[in-house]
C-alpha positions as CSV (number, residue, x, y, z in Angstrom):
1,M,0.1,0.0,-0.1
2,L,1.0,3.7,-0.9
3,D,1.6,5.6,2.0
4,V,1.4,9.3,0.9
5,D,2.9,10.9,4.0
6,N,6.1,9.2,3.4
7,I,6.3,10.7,-0.5
8,S,8.7,13.4,-0.6
9,T,7.5,17.0,-2.3
10,D,9.5,16.7,-5.5
11,S,7.8,13.0,-6.0
12,K,4.1,14.5,-5.5
13,T,4.6,17.9,-7.9
14,K,6.2,14.6,-10.0
15,M,2.9,12.8,-9.7
16,K,0.5,16.3,-10.3
17,S,2.8,17.0,-13.1
18,L,1.9,13.3,-14.8
19,S,-1.7,13.6,-14.0
20,K,-1.7,16.6,-15.8
21,H,0.4,16.1,-19.2
22,I,-0.7,12.1,-19.2
23,I,-3.7,11.3,-17.3
24,V,-6.2,14.1,-18.6
25,P,-5.3,14.1,-22.1
26,I,-5.9,10.2,-22.1
27,G,-9.2,10.7,-20.6
28,L,-10.2,13.4,-23.1
29,L,-8.8,11.2,-25.6
30,L,-11.0,8.2,-24.6
31,F,-13.8,10.6,-23.7
32,T,-13.8,12.1,-27.9
33,Q,-13.4,8.7,-29.3
34,T,-16.3,7.3,-27.3
35,A,-18.4,10.0,-28.5
36,A,-17.2,9.7,-31.8
37,L,-18.0,6.0,-32.2
38,A,-21.6,6.8,-30.8
39,A,-21.9,9.8,-33.3
40,E,-21.0,7.3,-36.0
41,E,-23.6,5.1,-35.0
42,H,-26.7,7.5,-35.3
43,V,-26.0,10.9,-36.9
44,F,-29.1,12.9,-37.0
45,T,-29.6,16.0,-39.4
46,L,-31.0,19.1,-38.5
47,T,-34.4,18.2,-40.3
48,Q,-34.3,14.6,-38.9
49,S,-34.1,16.0,-35.5
50,V,-37.1,18.2,-35.9
51,Q,-38.8,15.5,-37.2
52,R,-38.4,13.5,-34.3
53,A,-38.9,16.3,-32.0
54,I,-42.2,17.0,-33.8
55,T,-43.5,13.4,-33.9
56,V,-43.1,12.4,-30.5
57,A,-43.1,15.7,-28.6
58,P,-46.5,15.2,-25.9
59,E,-46.8,19.1,-27.1
60,M,-47.9,18.0,-30.6
61,K,-49.9,15.3,-29.8
62,A,-52.1,17.4,-27.4
63,A,-52.1,20.0,-30.0
64,K,-53.4,17.7,-32.5
65,A,-56.1,16.1,-29.8
66,E,-57.7,19.6,-29.5
67,I,-57.9,20.2,-33.1
68,G,-59.8,16.8,-33.0
69,K,-62.2,17.9,-30.1
70,Q,-62.8,21.3,-32.2
71,F,-63.5,18.8,-35.0
72,G,-65.9,16.8,-32.7
73,A,-67.5,20.2,-31.8
74,L,-68.5,21.4,-35.1
75,E,-69.8,17.8,-35.8
76,S,-72.0,18.4,-32.7
77,A,-73.0,22.3,-33.6
78,S,-74.3,21.4,-37.0
79,A,-76.9,19.0,-35.6
80,W,-80.0,19.2,-35.0
81,P,-81.1,18.7,-30.8
82,N,-82.6,16.1,-30.1
83,P,-86.4,15.8,-30.0
84,T,-88.7,15.5,-26.8
85,V,-91.6,13.1,-25.9
86,S,-93.7,13.9,-23.3
87,L,-96.6,11.2,-21.9
88,Q,-99.4,12.4,-19.5
89,V,-100.7,9.6,-17.9
90,D,-103.8,9.8,-15.1
91,D,-106.6,7.4,-14.2
92,N,-109.6,10.2,-14.6
93,L,-111.0,8.6,-17.1
94,N,-111.4,5.5,-15.1
95,R,-112.7,6.5,-12.1
96,E,-115.5,8.2,-13.4
97,V,-116.6,4.6,-15.3
98,N,-115.4,2.9,-11.7
99,R,-112.6,1.0,-13.6
100,T,-109.1,0.4,-12.0
101,G,-105.8,0.9,-14.2
102,Y,-104.2,4.2,-16.1
103,A,-105.0,5.5,-19.5
104,I,-102.7,7.8,-21.6
105,T,-104.4,11.3,-21.6
106,E,-101.7,13.3,-23.7
107,L,-98.9,13.0,-26.0
108,S,-96.6,15.3,-27.7
109,I,-93.5,15.4,-29.4
110,S,-91.2,18.3,-29.7
111,Q,-88.5,19.6,-31.9
112,P,-86.5,22.6,-31.9
113,L,-86.0,24.2,-35.6
114,P,-82.6,25.9,-34.9
115,F,-82.7,27.3,-38.2
116,W,-80.5,30.7,-37.3
117,R,-78.4,29.3,-34.5
118,L,-77.3,25.9,-36.2
119,E,-75.3,28.7,-38.5
120,S,-73.6,31.0,-36.2
121,Q,-72.8,27.8,-34.0
122,R,-70.9,26.4,-37.1
123,Q,-69.1,29.3,-37.5
124,Q,-68.3,29.5,-34.1
125,A,-66.8,26.0,-34.1
126,E,-65.1,27.0,-37.2
127,A,-63.1,29.5,-35.6
128,L,-62.3,27.3,-32.7
129,I,-60.9,24.8,-35.2
130,N,-58.8,27.7,-37.0
131,G,-57.6,28.8,-33.6
132,A,-56.4,25.3,-32.6
133,E,-54.6,24.7,-35.6
134,A,-52.8,28.3,-35.3
135,Q,-51.7,27.3,-31.6
136,R,-50.7,23.7,-33.2
137,N,-48.5,26.0,-35.9
138,Q,-47.2,28.3,-33.2
139,Q,-46.6,25.0,-30.6
140,Q,-44.5,23.3,-33.8
141,L,-42.5,26.7,-34.9
142,M,-41.7,27.1,-31.2
143,L,-40.2,23.4,-31.3
144,E,-38.1,24.0,-34.1
145,F,-36.6,26.8,-32.7
146,Q,-35.8,24.6,-29.3
147,V,-34.5,21.6,-31.6
148,A,-32.8,24.1,-34.0
149,K,-31.2,26.2,-31.0
150,L,-30.2,22.6,-29.2
151,F,-28.3,21.5,-32.5
152,H,-26.6,24.0,-33.1
153,D,-25.3,24.6,-29.6
154,Y,-24.1,21.1,-30.0
155,Q,-22.7,22.1,-33.4
156,L,-20.5,24.5,-31.8
157,K,-19.4,22.5,-29.3
158,E,-18.5,19.7,-31.4
159,A,-16.6,22.4,-33.2
160,K,-14.7,23.7,-30.0
161,L,-14.0,20.1,-28.9
162,K,-12.5,19.7,-32.7
163,L,-10.5,22.6,-32.7
164,A,-9.5,22.4,-28.7
165,E,-8.2,18.4,-29.8
166,Q,-5.9,20.2,-32.5
167,R,-4.5,22.3,-30.5
168,L,-3.6,19.5,-28.0
169,R,-1.8,17.8,-31.1
């Protein structure tokens, strides 16, 4: 076992110098070679990176779902409301003739006719669809910007690393 206390100061400075001049460059070389091998395995271009981000980003999936929701609202805004049916049942007639039981005395069916309302609801739903599509486009542009910024930052750092490697040689 190495006893650090018994090593002379001259030996300690030699070990520090050794670690600065040999160990750090070897570690840097191993790191760059590993990074280079990893980069050779799968290299993304900027276009591929943006497409990949758009494909997997939860923000884009949420924006598409919002557009689908607004299309559903358009479909329901264009539909007529359901009719209503009402029945009135009583035993008044049967009591007059001394019978038991119930009879239907009134049946009504009503259908609202939304002639003017449907057009305004449809226009509002279309406007909401346009808004959701604009929101998705804005989200996509922001995502593209973020990916491009990260991609260019990576390129800059990679260029700085190559320059540092050249200066070490």
